[in-house]
C-alpha positions in Angstrom: 54.0 -152.0 -98.1 52.0 -152.9 -95.0 54.4 -155.6 -94.0 57.5 -153.2 -94.3 55.5 -150.5 -92.2 54.5 -153.2 -89.7 58.0 -154.2 -89.3 59.3 -150.5 -89.0 56.6 -149.8 -86.2 57.8 -153.2 -84.5 61.6 -152.1 -84.5 60.9 -148.7 -83.2 58.8 -149.8 -80.6 61.4 -152.1 -79.1 63.6 -149.4 -77.4 61.0 -148.0 -75.1 60.9 -150.8 -72.7 64.6 -151.0 -72.3 64.6 -147.4 -71.5 62.0 -148.0 -68.8 63.9 -151.1 -67.4 67.1 -149.0 -67.4 65.5 -146.5 -65.4 64.2 -148.8 -62.9 67.6 -150.6 -62.8 69.5 -147.3 -62.2 67.0 -146.3 -59.5 67.4 -149.7 -57.6 71.1 -149.6 -58.0 71.2 -145.9 -56.7 69.1 -147.0 -53.6 71.5 -149.9 -53.0 74.4 -147.5 -53.2 72.6 -145.1 -50.8 71.9 -148.0 -48.3 75.6 -149.0 -48.4 76.9 -145.4 -48.1 74.5 -144.9 -45.3 75.9 -148.0 -43.5 79.5 -146.6 -44.1 78.6 -143.0 -42.6 77.0 -144.8 -39.7 80.0 -146.9 -39.2 82.8 -144.3 -39.5 81.2 -141.2 -38.0 79.5 -141.7 -34.5 77.7 -138.9 -33.0 79.8 -136.4 -30.9 79.5 -135.9 -27.3 77.3 -133.5 -26.0 77.1 -131.2 -23.0 74.1 -131.8 -21.1 72.3 -128.7 -19.6 70.2 -128.8 -16.4 71.4 -132.1 -15.2 72.4 -130.9 -11.7 69.2 -130.1 -9.7 70.7 -129.5 -6.1 74.0 -128.6 -4.5 74.6 -128.3 -0.8 77.6 -127.7 1.6 77.7 -129.0 5.2 78.0 -128.8 8.1 77.1 -125.1 8.2 78.9 -124.3 11.4 82.3 -126.2 11.3 85.2 -126.0 13.3 88.2 -124.5 11.7 90.4 -127.3 10.5 87.4 -129.7 9.8 85.9 -130.9 6.5 83.0 -129.9 4.6 81.1 -132.0 2.4 79.6 -130.8 -0.9 76.4 -133.1 -2.0 75.3 -133.2 -5.7 71.7 -134.4 -7.0 71.8 -135.1 -10.8 69.8 -136.5 -13.5 70.2 -136.8 -17.3 67.8 -136.9 -20.2 66.7 -140.2 -21.6 68.4 -139.6 -25.0 71.9 -139.1 -23.4 74.7 -141.1 -24.7 78.2 -142.6 -23.9 80.6 -139.6 -23.6 78.1 -136.8 -22.8 79.2 -134.4 -20.0 78.0 -132.0 -17.4 80.2 -129.8 -15.0 80.1 -128.2 -11.5 82.5 -125.5 -10.5 82.7 -125.8 -6.8 83.3 -123.0 -4.4 86.8 -121.3 -4.4 86.9 -121.6 -0.4 87.4 -125.6 -0.8 90.9 -126.9 -0.9 92.9 -130.3 -0.7 90.5 -131.9 -3.0 90.3 -135.4 -4.6 91.1 -136.3 -8.1 88.0 -138.1 -9.2 85.7 -141.1 -8.7 83.3 -143.2 -10.4 79.6 -143.2 -9.9 78.1 -146.9 -9.8 74.9 -148.7 -9.7 74.6 -150.1 -6.3 72.7 -153.2 -7.5 75.2 -154.0 -10.3 78.2 -152.2 -9.6 78.0 -150.9 -13.3 79.9 -147.7 -13.7 77.1 -145.0 -14.7 79.4 -142.1 -15.0 82.9 -141.0 -13.9 83.6 -137.7 -12.2 87.2 -135.8 -12.4 88.3 -132.7 -10.5 90.6 -130.1 -12.1 93.7 -129.3 -10.2 92.6 -125.5 -10.3 91.0 -122.8 -7.7 88.3 -123.2 -8.1 88.0 -126.8 -8.9 85.7 -127.9 -11.8 84.2 -131.5 -11.6 83.4 -133.1 -15.0 80.9 -135.8 -14.9 81.3 -138.2 -18.1 78.4 -140.6 -18.9 79.0 -144.1 -19.8 77.1 -146.5 -22.2 74.7 -147.1 -19.2 72.6 -144.1 -20.0 71.8 -145.5 -23.5 70.5 -148.6 -22.1 68.6 -147.0 -19.4 65.8 -144.3 -19.0 65.4 -142.0 -15.9 69.1 -142.1 -15.1 69.8 -140.2 -12.0 71.9 -140.3 -8.9 73.9 -138.4 -6.3 77.5 -137.5 -5.7 79.6 -136.1 -2.9 83.1 -134.4 -2.2 84.4 -134.2 1.3 87.7 -131.8 1.7 89.2 -129.2 3.7 88.3 -125.4 3.5 90.6 -122.4 3.6 90.7 -121.1 7.0 92.1 -117.7 5.6 89.2 -116.8 3.5 86.5 -118.1 5.9 87.4 -116.5 9.3 85.5 -117.8 12.4 82.2 -116.1 13.2 81.8 -114.6 9.8 79.1 -115.8 7.6 80.5 -116.8 4.3 78.7 -117.9 1.1 79.9 -121.1 -0.6 78.7 -121.0 -4.2 78.8 -123.7 -6.7 78.0 -123.0 -10.4 76.8 -125.5 -13.1 77.9 -125.4 -16.8 74.4 -124.0 -17.6 75.2 -121.2 -15.4 72.7 -122.3 -12.5 74.2 -121.4 -9.0 73.5 -123.0 -5.6 74.7 -121.3 -2.5 75.1 -122.5 1.1 76.2 -120.0 3.9 78.8 -121.4 6.1 80.0 -119.8 9.6 83.1 -121.5 11.0 83.8 -121.8 14.7 87.0 -122.0 16.8 90.3 -120.0 17.0 93.0 -120.0 14.6 96.4 -118.5 15.0 96.4 -117.4 18.5 100.0 -115.8 18.5 100.3 -115.9 22.2 100.4 -119.6 22.1 102.4 -122.1 20.2 100.8 -123.7 17.2 101.0 -126.9 14.7 99.3 -127.4 11.4 100.0 -129.8 8.3 99.5 -129.2 4.8 99.4 -132.0 2.0 102.2 -131.4 -0.5 100.3 -132.8 -3.6 96.9 -133.4 -4.7 97.0 -137.2 -4.2 97.5 -136.8 -0.5 99.6 -139.8 -0.2 97.3 -141.9 -2.2 99.7 -142.5 -4.9 103.1 -141.1 -3.8 104.1 -141.9 -0.2 107.2 -139.6 -0.3 106.9 -136.3 1.6 103.0 -136.3 1.0 102.6 -134.0 4.1 104.2 -130.9 5.4 104.1 -130.0 9.1 104.8 -126.5 10.6 105.3 -125.8 14.3 105.6 -122.5 15.8 106.7 -120.9 19.1 104.4 -118.1 20.6 105.4 -114.7 19.5 108.4 -113.0 21.3 110.0 -111.5 23.0 111.2 -114.8 24.3 114.4 -115.6 26.3 114.4 -119.2 24.5 112.2 -122.2 23.2 112.6 -125.7 22.4 110.3 -127.9 19.9 110.2 -131.6 20.4 108.4 -133.7 17.9 107.9 -137.3 17.6 105.9 -139.8 15.7 102.7 -140.7 17.6 101.8 -144.2 18.5 99.9 -145.8 15.6 101.3 -143.7 13.1 103.3 -145.3 10.4 104.8 -142.1 8.7 108.4 -140.9 9.3 110.3 -137.6 9.3 112.2 -136.8 6.2 115.3 -135.0 8.0 116.5 -133.6 4.4 113.3 -131.4 4.3 113.8 -129.9 8.0 114.1 -126.2 7.9 114.7 -123.9 11.0 113.2 -120.5 10.7 112.6 -117.1 12.1 109.1 -115.5 11.0 108.4 -111.7 11.2 104.6 -110.5 11.8 103.4 -108.0 9.5 100.6 -105.1 10.1 98.2 -107.6 9.5 98.9 -109.7 12.6 100.1 -112.5 10.5 103.4 -113.7 9.7 104.6 -112.3 6.3 107.8 -114.0 6.0 110.1 -116.7 7.1 113.9 -116.7 6.9 116.5 -119.2 8.0 117.8 -119.0 11.4 120.6 -120.8 13.3 119.2 -122.6 16.3 121.4 -123.4 19.6 121.1 -127.0 18.8 118.9 -129.5 16.6 118.7 -133.3 16.0 116.4 -135.2 13.7 115.8 -138.9 13.2 113.2 -140.5 11.2 111.1 -140.8 14.6 112.0 -137.7 16.6 112.9 -134.0 16.1 114.4 -131.5 18.7 115.3 -127.8 18.1 116.4 -125.3 20.7 116.3 -121.6 20.0 118.0 -118.9 21.7 116.3 -115.5 22.3 113.7 -114.0 19.9 112.6 -110.2 19.4 109.2 -109.0 19.8 107.3 -109.3 16.4 109.0 -112.5 15.8 108.7 -116.2 16.3 110.6 -119.5 15.9 109.1 -122.2 13.6 110.3 -125.5 12.3 108.9 -126.9 9.0 109.5 -130.4 7.5 107.9 -133.2 5.5 107.0 -136.7 6.3 106.7 -139.8 4.2 104.6 -143.1 4.2 105.9 -146.6 3.8 103.5 -147.2 0.9 100.9 -145.1 -0.8 97.6 -145.5 0.9 95.7 -146.5 -2.4 93.6 -144.8 -4.9 90.6 -146.6 -4.0 90.8 -147.0 -0.1 88.9 -145.1 2.5 90.2 -141.8 3.4 92.8 -142.0 6.4 93.6 -139.4 9.1 97.2 -138.4 10.1 98.0 -137.3 13.6 100.7 -135.5 14.9 101.7 -133.7 18.3 104.8 -131.7 19.5 105.7 -130.4 22.8 106.9 -126.6 22.9 108.7 -125.2 25.9 109.5 -121.7 26.2 110.2 -118.8 28.6 108.8 -115.2 28.0 111.2 -112.3 28.4 110.7 -111.3 32.2 108.6 -114.4 32.8 108.4 -117.7 33.7 108.9 -121.1 31.9 105.7 -122.6 30.1 104.9 -125.8 28.3 102.3 -126.8 25.7 101.2 -129.7 23.5 100.2 -128.7 20.0 98.2 -131.2 17.8 97.6 -131.6 14.2 95.2 -133.9 12.2 95.1 -134.2 8.5 92.2 -136.3 6.8 92.4 -137.3 3.2 89.6 -135.9 1.1 87.0 -138.5 -0.2 84.3 -138.6 -2.7 82.0 -140.9 -4.1 78.6 -141.3 -5.9 75.9 -143.5 -7.4 73.5 -143.6 -10.4 70.6 -145.6 -11.2 68.1 -146.1 -14.1 65.4 -148.1 -15.5 66.4 -150.7 -18.2 65.2 -150.1 -21.7 62.9 -152.3 -23.1 63.4 -154.6 -26.2 62.3 -151.6 -28.3 64.8 -149.6 -26.9 62.9 -146.6 -25.2 60.8 -146.9 -22.4 61.0 -150.3 -20.8 57.6 -151.6 -22.1 58.9 -152.8 -25.3 57.8 -150.0 -27.6 60.6 -148.8 -29.8 61.3 -147.1 -32.9 59.0 -148.5 -35.7 59.3 -145.8 -38.4 60.5 -146.4 -41.8 63.9 -145.2 -42.2 65.8 -143.6 -45.0 67.1 -146.8 -46.7 63.4 -148.2 -46.6 62.0 -144.9 -48.4 64.8 -145.3 -51.0 64.1 -148.7 -51.9 60.3 -148.1 -52.0 60.9 -145.1 -54.3 63.1 -147.2 -56.7 60.6 -149.9 -57.1 57.6 -147.8 -57.4 55.4 -148.5 -60.6 57.6 -151.7 -61.4 55.0 -154.4 -61.1 57.7 -157.1 -61.7 59.8 -156.0 -58.8 58.4 -155.5 -55.2 61.0 -154.5 -52.8 60.1 -153.3 -49.2 61.8 -152.8 -45.8 60.0 -151.8 -42.8 61.7 -151.1 -39.4 64.1 -149.2 -37.4 66.9 -147.7 -39.3 69.2 -146.8 -36.3 71.7 -149.5 -36.2 74.4 -150.8 -38.5 73.1 -154.4 -38.9 69.7 -153.2 -40.0 71.5 -150.6 -42.3 73.5 -153.4 -43.8 70.4 -155.6 -44.2 68.6 -152.8 -46.1 71.8 -152.3 -48.3 72.1 -155.8 -49.2 68.2 -156.0 -49.7 68.5 -153.3 -52.2 71.5 -154.6 -54.0 70.1 -158.0 -54.2 66.8 -156.7 -55.7 68.9 -154.5 -58.3 70.8 -157.7 -59.1 67.5 -159.6 -59.7 66.1 -157.0 -61.9 69.4 -157.4 -64.1 69.1 -161.0 -64.2 65.3 -160.8 -65.2 66.2 -158.2 -68.0 68.9 -160.3 -69.4 66.7 -163.5 -69.5 63.7 -161.5 -71.1 66.2 -160.2 -73.8 67.8 -163.8 -74.4 64.2 -165.1 -74.9 63.5 -162.4 -77.3 
């Protein structure tokens, strides 16, 4: 009958809207889940640090005609891209001729004191400087600066009068070379000599004990005898560590340098914290006599203080075999290495990029998911337009999507209840 057919037609037409509503509901719930999942991933998986290519634009070493025993300064110019993040790095391998290098330093913005980057130097030869950017680069554009390392150089590998290339290499393979030609005389065996070497990389900045070792040598024999007298100069705070005193006989090799040292018995010796005196008997040709010892400071000089210079002098008396007595004062000067650097940049604008206020206004992935889920549903209109690059915005998008889904659920239930 017509009534029955109408009833059956009405009954069979009811499930279709429920399927459409269910599909819309599932789409909205899926969008909300994706938004929350995106938030979770964004919070738990930060971007890994990157190695920056092309950051170092120039490296020079100077002066180009240093006196033997003086120091050289390696100067570095650098700039990083605007997408640099905290933790990103770039490196520079220094010349292998450099020695007694510092351990590291901070590069600061001179105007604010903010740390732009940190630099650490490896305890290797050659030493590698690793620059690590801070969050400063994330909040500034055109971030750039300079750095320097001032240190000793190896007199054995850089002889006087010989042009020697000092080459520094960046992490992306770019090389910078400065030719250095040292001056002065080193190791004249016909005269007494004195020199000092740091025993550790901290150079007394963090550990004052036995931080510097001195060597004093007589002229090459043959000698009838000699005496070395050493004392702490006025104005110096270090003292002799008598437990480290060694009295040695040195043997020259074919190269003209001392090949080896061996303990020897002096005629007499004395040592106090402020004075050392050692007297030697005859020494044969091809040999010399020597004393070696370490000195200590009353306290470490400090990691952030200016570089200090340590001075020492000794008196050497000797009588060449068949000759007349002679006397000479020998000196040693050791300056701590130094380092430093600066960095500057232009603060990013409120939009996050270029200081003009223009930022990312694109629709993020969460926005697209919400729009797709709500498309074709005239009863629900959800939209989110804005940046999808921060956790707060991701959270807002997720909550918005879930809120919309719950609204649809409530609407469906109300409509079904009304029916």
